[in-house]
N, C-alpha and C positions, 0 to 999 in steps of 0.2 A: 586616605584608606577610610572606609566608613565603618563606625561601629557595627556591630552586627544588633537589629533592635529584634524586639519579641517575636515574628516572622521566621524568626532565624534559628529560634532553641533546639527546635525540633532538629532542624538540618543540623547543628551545630554537635546533635547524637548522634546524630547519621554517622556525622564523619569522627567522635570518637570512636563508635563504633568498628570504623575502618583502620583508623590509625593506631588502635588495639588488636584489630585482628581480631574480634569477636564476631559469633556467625549473624548474619542482614537475612532480612526477604527480599525476593523480590522485589515487592511491593516499595518498599525501604530504597534499594538500587534502585530503581526510575524517579522513585521522589530526586531522588540523589541527582541522578540524570541531570531530569530537569534545574535544580538548582546550578549545578554547573553552567551549562549552556546559559544558563540566564548571566553570568558573570559572576558565580561563584569561587571562583579561584581564587577569588581575593581572600575570603576569610577562611577557604580549606586549608591555605600558608599559612595564614595566624592559626589554626588549627595544629597542625604535625608542628609549629615552631613551638610553641607553651601550651600543648595538654596535658606532658606528663608531668610539666613545672602545676599548673594550675588543679588537676587531679592528687598531686602530692598533694598541695596545700588547702585542696576540699579535702582531705583524708584526716587533717590537723584538724581543721573546724570542726568538722562531725569529732573527731575524738574527744578534744576539748568538748563543746556542747555535751555529751553523752556521760563523761565526766561530772560536770557541775551539774547535770541532771542526776544523776547516782547520790552526790553529794546531797541537793536541795531534798531530796524523796527519804536520805538517810535522819536530816533535821540536822546538817555536820556546819559546822562553821570552821574558822583557818586553825583556833584552838583543840579542838577535836580530831579535827586531819593532825596537826602534829603528833597531840595522843598517841593516836595508833602508829603510828611512823616513829614512833620511841618507846612502843611496848616493842614493836618489833625488832629493834635491831637496838637497845638502850646502853651496850659497851662503845658504839663505833663513835668513833669523833664527831661532833658537829663543828663544832666553832671552833676553829686556831686564829689564836693571835700571835699573828705575826712580829708585831712591833715589841712584846714583853714575852713571847714562846708559851703565856699560858690555852693550856688548850681545857676544851669541854666536851664531854661526852653528848647522846641524847638524856640521858638517862639524869646528868647535872643540868643541864636546861630545862626539865622536863621540874626537876627538883626549884629549882631558882626562879621558877616563872608560878610555879604556886605559889612558893613561899608571898611573890609580892602581891598577888590573886587574895590569901589569906587577907594578909597585912590592910590594906586599901578597902576590904572588904571589914573589915575590923576597926578601923577609921569611921566607918561610915559611907563612902565612898558608892554610889548606884548606879546601875548600869543607865547607860546615857551621862554620865559624864563623864567630863575633859581632863583629862590629866598634862601637863603639858611636859615634852621630855629633851633634857638642853648639855647634852653631853657629845662627846670622840666617839666614833667609831668603836668600837670592842664588844665581845661578847652581849655582857650587862644592857647594852644599848637595847636588843635584839630579847634578852632577858624583858626587861622591864617591857616594852609595849606588847606582848605575847602577855605578859602573867596578867599588864592590866585588861587586856581581850578577855582572857578567864574570868575573868570579876565581873567582863561587860559593860567596861570605861575605855573611853577612847582616848587612845595617846593623841599630843596634836604636839611633830615631830619635826621642832624648833631647827633651823640652820642653822650650825655653829658660828660663820659669818658675820651675824645679823648682830647691831648693837645698836645702841641708843636708840631712836624714835622707831627704827623698823623695827627693832626686839623688842619694845612696849608694843607696838603694834597689834601684832602677831600673837603676842600672849591675850592682849584682849582682843582680837578682832576673834580668839578661838574658844573663847567665856572658860578659861582653866579653872576649877579650882585649886590646884594645887600645880608647883611645875619644880621636878627633880632637874637638880643640874649637877655635873659632875663637881669636882673640886677644882677643875682646871679651868672650870669655865665661871668661876665665883667673879672675875674682875666684873666682868661684863654684865651679870648680875646686879650684883651693886650701883653700877651706872643706873639702874630703872629702878632700884627696890621701892623711890620712893612716888612714881609712878604708878606703880603697880597694887596698890592698898593695903591695906592691913589682913583685908579677910582669907587672900591668897596664900596659901601655906609652901612652904619652901624644905622641899629635902635634898642633904647633898648627900653625892657620891664618889668612890672612888679615890687616888690619894689622895690625901687630908693636910694642906702646905698649913702655914700660919694664919692664909690673908682668905683661906679656902670654906670655911664655918663663919656666914654671916649672922648678926645677931638675932634677927630671927628667923632663922634655919635648927631643923633638926636633922642628928646621923643618919643615913636611910640605911646602913648597910650595921652594923648595930641590930636594928629592929625586924629588918629582912631574914636574920640568925636568931630572932628570939620569935621568930612567925612559924608555923604548923606547914608542914613541905606537902602535906596529902594532897588532893584536890575537892575544892570546892564541894562539899555536900551538897548545897542547891545552885549549880551551873545555871548562871541566867538565861533564860529561856529566846539568845538573840539566834538569829537568823544568817544566811547567806545576802541578805538583802540591804544588812545592817551594818551601820557604822565600823569599820576599825579602826580607823586613824584617817588622821590630817597632813599631807605634805604639802606646804607651800611652794606658790612656784617661785620663780628666781629675782622676777619684783624689779627687773628691769625697765619695764614700761608702765612702774610704778608700784606702790608699793604691795607685795607678796600679800596673794590671796588664797588662801587652805580650799586644798581642794580637796574633795570628800573620797577617801576611800573605801568600798563596803567591803565587805569577804568577797563575796565575788569576782570582783576588779582584782583583788590578788591574787587569786587563783587563775584568773583566767589570764593573768601577764605573766603569771610564772610560769602556766601551762604551757601557751603560746612557745616562749622559750626554750621548753625541754622540750616538747614535738619538735617545734621547724627545724632544730640542732641538732636532732637523734642524742639526747644527751642520755648520760645511761647509770644506772645506779650504784657502777666502779666509779662513776668519776668524782674529779677532788676539783671544785672554783677556786679560782682565785679572785676576789675582790674587794681591790683598792679605792672603791668607790664611795662616796659618803651613804652613810645609812642613813642621811634625815631625806632621799632622792628614792624615787622611784625603781631605779637604774641601781642602783644597789644593796637596798632591801626588800625588794620584789622580785626580779626578776635577778638577782643573785642569790640572796639568803632564800628569796624562795622557794630556792633549789636543796635545800637544809630543811623546810619546813615543812615542804608538801609531796619532795619525793627522798629526801633520807640521804642528799648528799654531803658529804664532807664541802663545807664552807670556810674559806682562808681569807683573815680579815687581815688589812694592813690602815690602819687607820688614814694614813694622807701615803700617797701617791710618790715612789720614788723610783724614779728611773735609775739609779747604781743599782738596788734593790731587787731591781723587778725582777729579774731572772733568778737571782741565786734565792729566790723565795719560790719559787716555781721546783727550783732542781731540789730541795730541803724539804720540801711538801709533796711534793710528789703531783703535779696540779698537773691534771687534763687540760680543764679550760678556762682561761681568765678575759676579765672585761675591759673593756673599755670608752672611753667617752672624750668626744673632742680630740684634742691636739696630742693624748696617749703615745700612741702612736706612732707623733712624730718624735718627738720626748728621747723614745727608745731608740729611733731610728739618729738621731744626733750624741747616743753612748757610743765610746770608743769600742769596737770590738772585740768580744772577749770569747773566751773557749766556752764559758758557762751557757750563752747566747743559744746553744745549739744540744747541751747537752739535756735539754728539758723533755719533759715529754707533753708538750699541751700539744693538742690535735687541732682544737677548736678557739676563734677570739668573737665576742662574743659583743655588740655594742655599738652605735654610734658615732658620725663625726669620721670616721675612716675617709679621706681625701682620696680620692680617683688617684690623685699622680702620683700616691707614695703608694698603693694599695697592695702591686704585684711587688715592688720592693719589699716591703713589710713581711710577705709571703714565702720571696726567697728567701732573705736575709738570714731570716731567726726560723724557716723551717716548718708556720702554721698554715697547714694540708689547706681549714676550712675559717673563711671569713662569714662570720652570720651578723650583716649588718640589718640593724632592723631602724623604722622611725616611728615616732609616737607622743603619746603626752601621757602622763599620772593619767589626768582626766579622760582624756579623750577615748571617744568608741568606734576609732577607723584606724587603728596602726597597719602598718606592712612590713610584711618583710623581709630579707632577701634569703630566700628558701634553696635558692642553686647554685649561687655562688659566682654569681658573672659580678666582675670586675666593676665600681662604682657604681653599683645598684643597692639603694636601700628599701627595695622591695616591689610589689609590681601589684598592679589591677586587670582581676582578668577581665579577658576581651569576648570569650567565650562562655564565660558563668559568671554573667555579669548581677545577677539577683541574688547570688547566694550569699556575697557581701557587700554589701551596698551602699559603696564607697567611690568619689570619685572628685574627678579635679575641675574644679571650677572658673571660668572666667571671672577676672575682680578689674575695678577700677584703681589704679596704679596710685591716683593721689588718697580716697582713701581706703583704699583696699575694700573694700564695698563688692558684693557681688554682683554679676552683671545679670537681668533679666532680659529675657524674649521676649514676644510679643503675647505671650502664654502669664507672662508673670513667673517664671521657672528659670533656675539658674541655668546660664550657661556652658556645654562641658566641654572643657577643652579639648584640642585637636593631639593627635600625638606627636609629642615634642617641644609642646605652650610649654610654660607656667600658669601653676597658679591657682588658688585657695584645697585645700584638701578637706572633704568634707561627709559626714557619717550618718547616714540616715536615723535614729532612732528609736528606740521602740525597747519603754520601759519594762514587757516583758523576757526580752528574752536577755539573759545576762550577760551575749557579745554583742550587744548592740545599744544598751541604757546608757543614759549618758545622770549623771550621779553627781555635778557638778561641785561648788566650793558652797562654804560656811554663808556665804554672802548671797541671799538671791536677786539684787541685783547683777552683782557680776556671773553669776552663772544664765539668767537674761540675755544678756551683751554675747555671750559663743552659743547660744541659738538663733538660725532662722528658721524662716517657713517658708512653702511651698519652694521646695532645692529639687526635689526629685519628681514630686509630684502635687496637684494642686492637696495643702491643708497639710501637708508631712511636715516635721521639725528634722529639721539635724546641727550638727556638731558642728563650729565654725576651729578649722586648727587656728592659729593667732600664730605672736612670730615672738612669744617667750622664747629669753637664750641669754647669751653673752650681750652685753655693750657693744652698741659699732660707734659711731660716729656722734657728735651733739654739734650743731649749730650755733652758735652764740651770733646773736648782734654785737657787733664793739665799733660803732662806729666813730669813736674820737683814740682805741686802740690803748685803753685805758685797762684791759684785764692783764691780770697775771699768771699764766696757766698754772705755773707750781704752787702759787701761794690758794689757786683755786681747788690744787689737787690736794694741799694738804687740810681743805678741809671739809672733801667730798671725801677722803679718808674716816673722818670723821663719823659720817651717817652714811656711809654705801660701803653696802656687801668690796668686796676685792671686784665682785664678775661682774658687779652693775657699774663701775668706772671706767668712763668711756674713751675705749682703747684710742679714739681718735678726734682732736678736736678741730672744728672750721670758724674762725673767725671773720664775720661778715660786717660791713656796712650799716647795713639794713635784711632784713627778714624779708624776701620777696611773699607777697599775700597776692589770692586772687579777690576777685570783685564783693567778694564774701567776708573777705577779712580769714578766710582758709593760710594756712602756710603750704608756698608750693615744695613740696618737696622732690618730684621726680626729679627738675636737677640736678638738684643732691646728689641723690641717690645716683644719678648717669654717671655725675662725674666722679662722684666715689672719695676717693683719697690721693688723686692722681696731681701732684704740684703742676704737667704739665697744660690739665683741664681748666688752669681759676685762678687767678691774681692773690686770692685771699688766701690770708696768713692760714696755714696747715701747722699743726702736730702731732706727735703720737708719741705713745705714752708707753717711754723704756721700763718694763718691770723691775729690770737689775740694778736698775739706779735710780727706779720709785721716784724719776719725774715725767714729764714733758719737753721730749726734746721740735726743734722745728724741722717740716716734716720738707724735705728739700729732695731733688732727685735722684741726690745719693740714696741719702736713705730710702727713698720711695725702691728703690732697686734691690736696697739691701731686703726689705719686706716682702719683694715681690719671691725671692730667693729664698727664701725663709730661713733670713740669718738672723731674722729677730724672731722673739717669743710673743705672740700674740694672746 
């Protein structure tokens, strides 16, 4: 099926007029007739099938763009937008901590964040300085980064699973002048204290145990209790394109990278979710995702900060408590990522799972195989699946509820939101080029790499990259859509899959290796599968040949190499034979 080119844009407009029942002229009708006679029925069929979806997507784009334009003209930032929300509804619940039952109103969140802003301003922190935040997800987490932003200070949001070298690396690369850690993270901080240097200020917040207070740390909560709670007399002159905070990549393909989130990006992600799935001011959103990542802290908490929704937080997902929390707090929207939906389906059937008021589940990674089972069993009528990354400029969303879809790329409005799937070399993952040096678009149904054209003057298409310039440059390709342009390459950050290791003499003990991996890698970065090879095949230029390994995967029928599977319950690697393989494919093991 051919894609519409520039010459068909006007015809697409005529077809839309016809489809929507709007008036058109005889000359337009004649032009349309000529087009149909020339074989345009295929394109007309595309218009008829996708027009309503695409027009709704266009309306979302326009709405977000207009909102961003209005805030830019007003000189707004995320803190000033939140201030207006808090003034409108000071007594409404902003954040609820389901783990402790503690509730914060918008007035309380505003007051706490003002105290944070005043304290760090008094301590001499200036706009652009960086403070690392390392604590579990609770209302204070939001109040800390929001308060730092009110003082123009950039928060580096550290993954609470980081330990040792990766933790020290993330702190070092952020150029943080201070670290705020929760009492529950004291042991992790103590492990790297000698590597952090004496100039790094440390503040401890939250419940304090006998080992929570490190010798060189100050108690933050008493200091905040003494700080002024009025807005800063001179708010920093930050704008929508200035840095708000850093969010770190998962670090499964190397050490984590600090992705830059500017104010406009925070707004864009939250606003797209809000309008794409028709969220309402009266909604209560259940957020059991980590607040150091964008799904929980922007897509979720952003609905509170920007649109005034109540957000219920739980610091760690609990399959057994999920629906109880939703019923208790009258949640109408829930978030999920990855395997959360499968974990819920594996729970015993209970009456509470049908007594909730949830009408929308928003997230990514809901497998098509269990999509309908999830909606039918739990009575959740709408799934808002989306795809993207914190730093990317080419996010997509499933706006029409199509089962198994994570989003769409318009075939009739191709220039409105310039994203594309392009063909890549399967060995190197480098984009393939045509005779003119441009990237080659994938045909419908073909796998490829998602790219988004960069325009730094457009808040919907800008790419702010990482703190590391070299990491930023690796994500940018040139001459993608047309000669001389730039585009963001969507990568493969995420959960670790299989590690292939050369072990010619069978000396490697997988479980001894796992004990060492636990010391240096976060749980999500540890390989789920191991493949021990007599040797690693390479090309003539000594590049590792991955294609065969990727094709054979972890199927023991495809190879005689030793295969192992990480059983998360037992905390060890099991030999992967056909019986274990069948159980994995049946979903009997947690991945």
